[in-house]
Backbone bond lengths (Angstrom), bond angles and torsions (degrees), N, CA, C in turn:
res aa  C-N    CA-C-N  psi(-1)  N-CA   C-N-CA  omega(-1)  CA-C   N-CA-C  phi
1 M - - - 1.428 - - 1.560 113.39 -
2 S 1.270 116.60 134.67 1.399 120.55 -175.93 1.577 111.82 -69.46
3 P 1.387 110.65 159.64 1.524 111.24 -178.32 1.460 111.88 -70.67
4 I 1.402 125.33 -20.10 1.317 121.98 175.14 1.473 113.74 -72.18
5 A 1.353 115.72 -38.64 1.381 125.41 173.37 1.549 111.18 -60.00
6 Q 1.276 117.98 -38.68 1.418 117.01 -175.39 1.593 108.02 -77.64
7 I 1.282 118.72 -36.15 1.470 120.67 173.07 1.497 114.15 -61.93
8 L 1.352 118.41 -45.85 1.463 123.45 173.66 1.488 110.42 -54.90
9 G 1.417 114.14 -55.77 1.451 120.01 -179.17 1.390 112.67 -53.09
10 S 1.462 121.13 -42.61 1.410 124.57 179.53 1.572 112.80 -61.39
11 V 1.191 109.50 -51.42 1.502 118.57 172.31 1.470 118.96 -51.25
12 L 1.282 118.51 -44.94 1.491 122.74 171.61 1.511 113.32 -67.18
13 Q 1.350 118.11 -40.46 1.353 115.41 171.94 1.547 121.73 -64.33
14 L 1.245 111.10 -37.84 1.400 116.06 170.12 1.485 117.55 -60.61
15 F 1.420 113.35 -47.17 1.529 113.26 171.70 1.351 116.52 -63.98
16 N 1.325 123.45 -38.29 1.487 122.08 167.45 1.521 117.47 -54.25
17 F 1.329 115.27 -40.48 1.452 116.76 169.41 1.468 117.64 -62.55
18 L 1.376 116.22 -39.47 1.541 123.02 172.59 1.493 110.43 -59.56
19 L 1.284 120.48 -40.01 1.378 126.44 -173.84 1.499 106.51 -71.05
20 I 1.310 117.63 -45.99 1.498 115.05 179.75 1.438 106.71 -65.26
21 I 1.291 125.52 -37.90 1.518 124.09 -178.50 1.531 108.58 -64.33
22 W 1.303 115.85 -40.50 1.501 123.11 178.39 1.535 110.53 -56.67
23 C 1.466 109.58 -46.65 1.576 114.41 179.37 1.390 112.33 -65.79
24 L 1.291 119.71 -37.16 1.539 120.10 -179.60 1.436 109.97 -70.88
25 L 1.314 119.72 -42.12 1.559 120.79 172.84 1.471 112.73 -54.75
26 S 1.312 116.55 -36.55 1.529 115.65 -172.11 1.504 107.21 -69.18
27 W 1.194 124.52 -6.47 1.479 121.62 179.25 1.490 106.02 -83.53
28 F 1.234 124.43 -13.88 1.506 126.54 -177.24 1.395 107.26 -94.31
29 P 1.422 126.43 110.07 1.419 121.30 179.34 1.505 121.90 -72.85
30 N 1.394 106.19 -16.39 1.475 114.07 -175.42 1.702 111.27 -82.78
31 I 1.252 115.81 0.82 1.575 114.78 -177.47 1.502 107.09 -82.27
32 N 1.299 113.71 137.02 1.479 116.51 -177.77 1.435 101.89 -106.56
33 W 1.394 115.43 111.89 1.443 128.77 177.95 1.347 117.56 -64.59
34 Y 1.456 119.66 -8.24 1.475 118.11 179.45 1.530 110.94 -94.46
35 D 1.333 116.00 -2.03 1.594 121.90 -179.57 1.513 102.40 -96.85
36 Q 1.336 104.97 152.13 1.546 115.83 173.20 1.593 109.82 -79.51
37 P 1.199 114.41 142.81 1.489 140.15 19.27 1.604 103.37 -99.66
38 F 1.263 126.59 -1.66 1.444 128.83 -170.08 1.539 104.43 -71.99
39 K 1.311 124.61 -33.23 1.299 126.16 -177.79 1.524 110.13 -66.28
40 T 1.362 118.60 -46.84 1.437 125.87 178.07 1.633 107.81 -62.50
41 L 1.264 116.76 -45.09 1.437 120.12 174.23 1.535 109.73 -53.61
42 D 1.283 116.43 -54.76 1.567 121.90 -172.95 1.588 103.50 -61.29
43 K 1.306 120.28 -39.21 1.473 120.89 -177.40 1.553 115.37 -65.75
44 I 1.358 115.20 -28.05 1.454 122.32 177.43 1.432 108.52 -77.22
45 V 1.369 118.73 -51.09 1.426 126.52 -159.66 1.664 106.10 -85.71
46 R 1.177 117.27 -39.48 1.601 118.15 -168.54 1.553 109.62 -61.79
47 P 1.435 117.19 -43.79 1.544 111.68 -178.62 1.459 112.95 -62.24
48 V 1.291 125.92 -15.16 1.455 123.46 -176.53 1.505 105.95 -97.42
49 I 1.366 124.82 -25.71 1.405 130.05 173.40 1.470 112.55 -71.57
50 E 1.290 119.78 -45.18 1.444 126.92 -168.17 1.650 107.75 -50.43
51 P 1.329 120.89 -54.79 1.516 120.34 -178.65 1.629 112.15 -53.37
52 F 1.472 112.72 -32.40 1.403 112.79 -177.53 1.601 106.38 -79.89
53 R 1.187 119.77 -30.61 1.396 122.40 174.16 1.517 113.71 -64.72
54 K 1.306 118.82 -32.34 1.475 117.67 172.90 1.530 113.06 -67.73
55 I 1.345 117.02 -33.62 1.444 118.93 -179.72 1.498 111.23 -81.07
56 I 1.437 117.59 -40.57 1.421 124.25 -175.40 1.556 107.29 -116.83
57 P 1.276 122.83 79.45 1.559 115.18 177.61 1.531 118.93 -63.95
58 P 1.252 112.01 152.56 1.621 114.08 -176.43 1.692 107.22 -56.93
59 I 1.219 108.22 148.89 1.550 119.58 177.62 1.492 101.83 -107.01
60 G 1.399 118.88 98.80 1.377 124.05 176.55 1.667 104.70 64.96
61 N 1.353 114.46 -118.55 1.508 116.03 -174.72 1.619 107.57 -100.37
62 I 1.438 116.22 5.72 1.307 118.82 -172.71 1.582 105.78 -102.93
63 D 1.306 114.60 127.45 1.541 119.20 -179.86 1.491 107.57 -115.07
64 L 1.323 123.64 104.54 1.445 129.22 178.85 1.583 113.75 -75.81
65 S 1.410 115.58 -14.98 1.502 111.61 -168.20 1.414 115.43 -70.11
66 P 1.339 119.68 -21.80 1.644 117.53 170.10 1.481 111.12 -64.08
67 I 1.414 117.02 -38.73 1.526 116.34 175.48 1.318 114.14 -56.89
68 V 1.516 117.86 -45.44 1.405 119.59 -173.86 1.527 109.93 -72.68
69 A 1.271 116.73 -23.53 1.550 118.91 -177.90 1.532 103.90 -82.56
70 I 1.235 123.89 -34.56 1.451 120.91 175.55 1.568 111.95 -66.73
71 M 1.363 116.84 -35.60 1.422 124.18 -174.90 1.698 100.54 -69.05
72 C 1.284 114.24 -45.75 1.555 119.37 178.22 1.534 112.32 -60.27
73 L 1.177 116.32 -43.12 1.483 121.76 178.45 1.458 111.65 -63.76
74 Q 1.302 120.48 -40.45 1.416 131.34 176.64 1.552 107.40 -60.94
75 G 1.286 112.73 -52.87 1.526 117.99 173.53 1.454 116.95 -55.75
76 L 1.242 115.90 -42.42 1.488 125.92 174.34 1.541 109.46 -60.20
77 F 1.299 117.47 -47.37 1.367 123.96 179.31 1.492 110.44 -59.37
78 G 1.289 118.04 -47.77 1.494 122.82 -179.12 1.568 109.23 -68.60
79 L 1.328 124.77 -32.96 1.375 124.08 172.29 1.553 113.52 -60.26
80 I 1.454 109.15 -50.97 1.450 114.07 175.64 1.510 116.65 -50.06
81 N 1.475 113.43 -47.83 1.388 119.25 -178.97 1.576 113.64 -59.66
82 N 1.291 112.81 -39.13 1.400 121.13 -177.16 1.613 119.33 -72.43
83 F 1.330 106.89 -34.90 1.506 114.62 -170.69 1.666 112.77 -102.41
84 L 1.278 110.49 -29.42 1.508 116.73 172.79 1.477 109.29 -100.00
């Protein structure tokens, strides 16, 4: 695997990890998203989630867009591993 593919794969895995943490933290209503480090995490993850939310709006209290985003990131990671 080329160094570029390794770097891209590592960045995608890191973002996937941050997305999962963001999802888990969203279950706790007492988290203040305006305090650090939550604010930084939200600024990193939310721009990626928003396009998926436009396609798949939340159903009541259930938001499926992070699941779709994780699946797309995993697919992109697989493509990077296969082509690079």
